[in-house]
C-alpha positions as CSV (number, residue, x, y, z in Angstrom):
1,M,53.3,143.6,96.8
2,R,50.8,144.0,99.6
3,T,51.6,147.6,99.9
4,L,50.6,148.8,96.7
5,P,46.8,148.5,96.6
6,K,47.5,150.9,100.0
7,Y,49.3,153.7,98.1
8,F,47.6,154.3,95.3
9,S,44.3,156.0,95.7
10,D,42.0,153.4,94.0
11,D,42.1,150.1,91.9
12,S,41.5,151.7,88.4
13,T,45.0,153.6,89.4
14,L,46.4,150.2,90.5
15,L,45.1,148.4,87.7
16,W,46.7,151.3,85.2
17,A,50.2,151.0,87.3
18,T,50.0,146.7,86.4
19,L,49.7,148.1,82.3
20,F,53.2,149.1,82.6
21,P,55.1,146.0,83.2
22,V,52.8,144.0,80.9
23,T,53.0,146.3,78.0
24,Y,56.8,145.4,78.6
25,L,56.8,142.3,78.4
26,L,54.9,142.3,75.3
27,H,57.3,144.4,73.9
28,I,60.0,141.9,74.8
29,A,58.2,139.3,73.4
30,E,58.2,140.9,70.3
31,E,61.6,142.3,70.1
32,Y,62.6,138.8,71.0
33,Y,60.5,137.2,68.4
34,C,60.0,139.3,65.2
35,A,62.2,139.6,62.3
36,G,64.3,137.7,64.0
37,G,64.8,139.6,67.3
38,F,66.2,142.9,67.7
39,P,69.7,141.7,68.6
40,Q,70.0,139.7,65.1
41,Y,68.4,143.5,63.6
42,M,71.0,145.8,65.3
43,V,74.1,143.4,64.3
44,K,72.5,143.5,60.7
45,Y,71.5,147.2,60.4
46,Y,73.9,149.0,63.1
47,H,76.3,147.1,63.7
48,V,76.1,146.5,67.3
49,E,76.9,143.2,69.2
50,L,73.8,142.4,71.5
51,T,73.6,138.6,72.1
52,E,70.4,137.3,72.8
53,T,71.5,136.3,75.9
54,R,72.5,140.0,77.0
55,F,69.5,141.2,75.6
56,L,67.2,138.9,77.5
57,I,69.6,139.9,81.0
58,L,68.7,143.5,80.0
59,Q,65.1,143.3,79.6
60,L,65.1,140.8,83.1
61,I,66.5,144.0,84.7
62,G,64.1,146.8,83.1
63,V,61.4,144.2,84.0
64,I,62.4,143.9,87.9
65,G,63.3,147.3,87.8
66,M,59.7,148.3,86.5
67,I,58.3,146.3,89.3
68,F,60.9,147.4,91.9
69,G,60.2,151.2,90.8
70,L,56.4,150.7,91.5
71,W,56.9,149.0,95.0
72,I,59.1,151.7,96.3
73,S,57.3,154.3,94.6
74,A,54.4,153.0,97.1
75,K,56.6,152.9,100.0
76,L,57.7,156.2,99.7
77,N,54.2,157.6,98.4
78,F,55.3,158.9,94.8
79,P,53.3,156.4,92.7
80,K,51.9,159.3,90.0
81,T,54.9,160.7,89.7
82,M,56.5,156.9,89.3
83,L,54.1,156.4,86.0
84,V,55.1,159.4,84.4
85,I,58.5,158.6,84.8
86,F,57.7,155.3,83.1
87,A,55.4,157.1,80.8
88,A,58.1,159.1,79.6
89,A,60.4,155.9,79.4
90,I,58.2,154.1,77.2
91,L,57.4,157.1,75.0
92,K,60.9,157.9,74.2
93,N,61.5,153.9,73.5
94,A,58.2,154.1,71.4
95,A,59.4,157.0,69.2
96,I,63.5,155.5,69.0
97,H,61.8,152.6,67.1
98,L,59.2,154.8,65.2
99,I,61.7,157.3,64.2
100,R,64.4,154.5,62.7
101,S,61.6,152.5,61.0
102,A,60.7,155.9,59.2
103,A,63.9,156.6,58.3
104,N,65.2,153.2,57.4
105,A,61.7,152.3,55.5
106,R,61.5,149.2,57.0
107,Y,60.1,147.2,60.1
108,E,62.5,147.3,63.5
109,P,61.4,144.4,66.4
110,G,59.5,146.8,68.9
111,L,57.5,149.2,66.7
112,I,54.6,147.5,66.9
113,T,54.3,147.9,70.6
114,G,55.6,150.9,70.8
115,V,52.8,152.6,68.3
116,A,49.9,150.7,69.3
117,L,50.6,150.3,73.1
118,W,53.2,152.3,74.8
119,I,52.4,155.5,72.8
120,P,48.9,155.7,73.5
121,L,49.7,154.5,77.3
122,G,52.5,156.8,77.8
123,L,50.5,160.1,76.2
124,T,47.3,158.9,78.4
125,T,49.3,158.5,81.6
126,I,50.7,161.6,81.2
127,F,47.7,163.6,80.4
128,L,45.4,162.1,83.6
129,N,48.5,163.0,86.1
130,R,49.2,166.5,85.2
131,A,47.1,167.7,86.9
132,G,47.7,166.6,90.2
133,M,51.5,167.2,90.2
134,S,53.4,170.8,90.4
135,S,55.0,171.8,86.7
136,K,58.2,171.2,88.4
137,R,57.5,167.6,89.1
138,L,55.7,166.9,85.8
139,I,59.1,168.5,84.2
140,F,61.3,166.7,86.3
141,S,59.7,163.0,85.5
142,I,59.4,163.5,82.1
143,A,62.7,164.2,82.1
144,T,63.9,161.5,84.6
145,G,62.2,158.9,82.5
146,I,63.5,160.3,79.3
147,G,67.1,159.9,80.8
148,I,66.4,156.4,82.0
149,S,65.5,155.4,78.7
150,G,68.3,157.6,76.9
151,L,70.9,155.3,79.5
152,V,69.0,151.7,78.4
153,E,70.1,153.0,74.9
154,L,73.6,153.5,75.7
155,I,74.1,150.5,77.9
156,Q,73.0,148.4,74.9
157,L,75.4,149.9,72.8
158,L,78.6,148.9,75.0
């Protein structure tokens, strides 16, 4: 991780990057501990068998993937692009929690951190980084983040 400060333009960008894994851990905690937990919620309302063990393994893979993504993007010199990818992924996740909660008129584990942390973090990250990249790169980064989030949704259903 010694390479990260070298590739992020300043300390504030590095600090911003750390908000993603930190808020992800908070999101996992909400999904695990609130309202009986996300695995039980999925079984009760969507008949999706997601064991607690599988849920935690998938979340661990996600955290490791996020940290690895920050590291590799720093090594290959595209950290701000990676931040936009993360921003799009967390925005999609937050939107899914918000839409399902609103459509069903009930709380879904992950809703609070999604709305209170991830929507502001995601939108602000895209807003702050949009001027520093081409339109093609911005669209590609957003599409990649949405695609990653969609893939995660599919994997949990298997």
